[in-house]
Steps between C-alpha positions, in 0.01 A plus 500: 500500500539322834744665737740273686730636768869421457809640669672793325822316420733464201299338219612198303667580167254558218483236227651603165266726303340653810639853548438654842297818542487689833187718505538786750195679639468726803171368635375170644389386152175355635284704262745631242339373180770625269789340687316172552385474140839590355674254730255222417546572130878463535449178695271354231751598232784307668674756722593412858346799677514637854296800618688693768239699692488637856315371802209697646464379855184697575323325211625156596751466213818394681851454368512156337522330166196343332505265205235616254574247226782275383713790370352796689530601862441810710746610767398776738806652662482649851365853524623766737299442818545693822368189680825323416715779644311648799170310543383726783503802269300335222151631600631855544681482164193368315285775650760763411518412131124434478524174305212254447278364230149356497328248279146505628195294406172658404437858607723464805705811564753548781340670801601858567766549766383558856439867583783681674612851584546705180867562432627855485631641172858472630448139610347413163786662309768332710330159476462534123867585456619224733276248326625617162863457609421159647328385183787618281754329723298180494464500121871569448617228740241253370602550138870474585433180692323353197786600271752312717283192553382485138858522372602213726201288400554559130873425530420166665278421201780579248272647231572546134250790489369733769150632429470831690142609557491880538778735595517394866654164399769635268763535775500128588477410130811708425674354807434143386633582153815656648566228760419188298791302352294425189346747254156600629242679286252755635143545382345820637121484530355847562148450638454876513692810402734469795653848500159669476280289724273634775732581792513763773590840354738583786739215412816614321788266580323173416381617154854611416639160598222324309585702190863386518405141580258468210745660257768249605252214489373586153857540373599155634175321415491246219126545450224742604130426551214727596121513522374779271600654167549846651741375768690303235539814290606708802771249592622486140518878460637578848781244490564531123439130444557345160179297542169563672456283814287190452132552580357229728160612628360355822190326363310195633587146399287320244207287608121481487344845495297577814131585489278684753429177690863495620482850648503565874435875514124492546499216751768657719341846481148364559369637170227356280482479120322837481809687626752642257854426614812706433786256558847571633762227532842560647693665776298754694714811527515859381534624139325190358169669417315389813437851630389615154258210463346569841453864402343395167263264682325800650395600145360158412173329581430342839512154339869541408749354750880503520652166607872480579672161485849512646725569795660810647641662808261565785528876455413472130187301582394759756557773240268322256226497763564864586474602134177305460355675804615839372315455171193343659539162328618282790219249443611453139873445555602146593839367608472125440849368568735319263506174307783272393717682242412271210127535571469875452352501148244235592409685822438828311278341237162588657576874487345735245796729432859538619671830571870492408634830620851602603548858609807626307678643804832383354629401158498132593126519569439690179668218306324225698347195335364321809411134507155589637418631152569160345335310785185706458498438124540127565207520743290633212447841659464827311777742593481862614864603461698810588646697211857373528690412181556127538161423656322715242674315217386159626140603576447686174675243281295214644178700538440362849384818672508876532791733577399797715712799409406740777612494862176578685264257671237599244728392213547152647129477585410587140727223366350249744147605408573458130636150555222389733237609248634252242761267656453200272687641203805554720461157661498338158824676403661401832409133447636522148830654613565290813619178328774699326617687813681213672821456690604226257530759222707733722717208617622442145670843511658419837643169379629655178696750710647223715607304194681812380664563840622142541561423134599139442454419870126575494268196513269430210185544709161559350430877478138449599564328831200528735599657832339500840500795732324768697421868449689829587291784577 
């Protein structure tokens, strides 16, 4: 889709038969595959759709509206920015809250900070507490700012349905429903188990408010969607729903299956065909199996390398390097940058095995069914998967890899060794499964829900509309 900048003004009335859907998401929506694919599906099916996201000035995504197709646009509303209020304090504020993200090519890693006098224990404690308070204040003000601006933007659009992605968009969704002169439906799309996601353990007020907000949102919603069977069952049982929420997994769109010639891992890492490559695609952060894979690498042969395709905060990238040094495998761990969201499966295709591991530090992670699992299957890679219920079910049902049931580095290394000894049988099953794991199949469930929510006002779009979009990792 070609983006065209247009002013964020009152849109022209929609032609008859084109219901309006405001899709709310609390990110810049540049790489959110689920939101982009769902929105494009609604567009193709005949819905006039507007994504209401938030600007991210540091990344270059400014507040504006962009036309993505004839019936689909993306409006980024202004974020809370100290530069707009007291510009002189902006550098101090950014340093205080420690914000910043890197997307680095090749093996480039941010340089270590310049040496300085070691801080005393008291100084370190005070700085940590001040930074923690600053970060909390920033997050609270930033979210509240989005709520106000998103409500205004959605009201200008006059939607028939508000599609709320995750619990942090339920407040503006409920506000639009309450303030609109016409009847507005709400579709709640839970990308994760919102009340049990990975958050700081010392938070108490925000989780209590989130519990109330989600309960109100679920009670007022006309339809619920989520990403894994276990989360769907939890929502049904917790909120005593008459029906289980609709399952719409975040899988790649249909298209030609990639082969090893499309892969970029070996070229970017400087590896020849003799190397065995463990592939990782996605956001580089904690609790995603990166640390465990580095530890397992120390138990594998010198010809086995770990190549990470993706982006992450500068501190996370430094931590990857530090872990590799700690286990003596620094020469076999490669940070190779990111690719365009819709190129991930093709870029992974020259790997030998993919590790799909989520550390179950919270219930949401335990119930995870990440898109990197489906991208790796589409790339034709055997899977070494953590023993989590929804991932285990997919891997074992399709026969595309091994589930390691222990938690030690040796357990993961044993699973990787088993796969690398005979990868072709898993590759064959992955190639067999990939054509059936497509967004077009999932989109049929999404459109069926919308037809139910809107009833006679829903357009008669094709359920297998082909979307365009990026990836959320």
